[in-house]
Residue, then its C-alpha position, 0 to 999 in steps of 0.5 A: m716805054d710800053a709800046y703795046r698800043l702803038e701800031s708802028g714805028a712811025e707812032a713811036a717817032e711821033l712820041d719823040i723816041d729820039s729824045m727819050l734815047a738821048e736821055g739815056a737808057l730806055i726800057v721798051e716793053w713790046p719792042e718788036r712793035i716799034d723795032s723800025v725806029l729803035p737803034h740797031d746797037d742794043l741789049w734785049v732782055n727777054m723775060d719768060f714765065i717758068a712757074e708761079e715764082q720763077r722767071q727766066m731771063i735771056f740777054k742778047a747784045n747787039g753791038a760792041h758796047y753792049d757785048h762788053i756790058l753783057t760780058e762784064l755782067q756775066q763775069a760779075l754774076f758767074g765769074v766767067p767771061 
């Protein structure tokens, strides 16, 4: 979901964001624009431009479920908990 053109969480609610979330994972671009209607338990992935061919990804888990997912990802990628 691209939330760039949405003015508020109320606009996102009108798009029935609850139904989208009930379907499964929802990736939101510009989530800070609709933060008020997003769940508090979530996984944020911030992608930053480093160079022409390089990006940096920073993961932030909120809630036990996403802490667990992030720990498993970290272990799979780097072999550390």
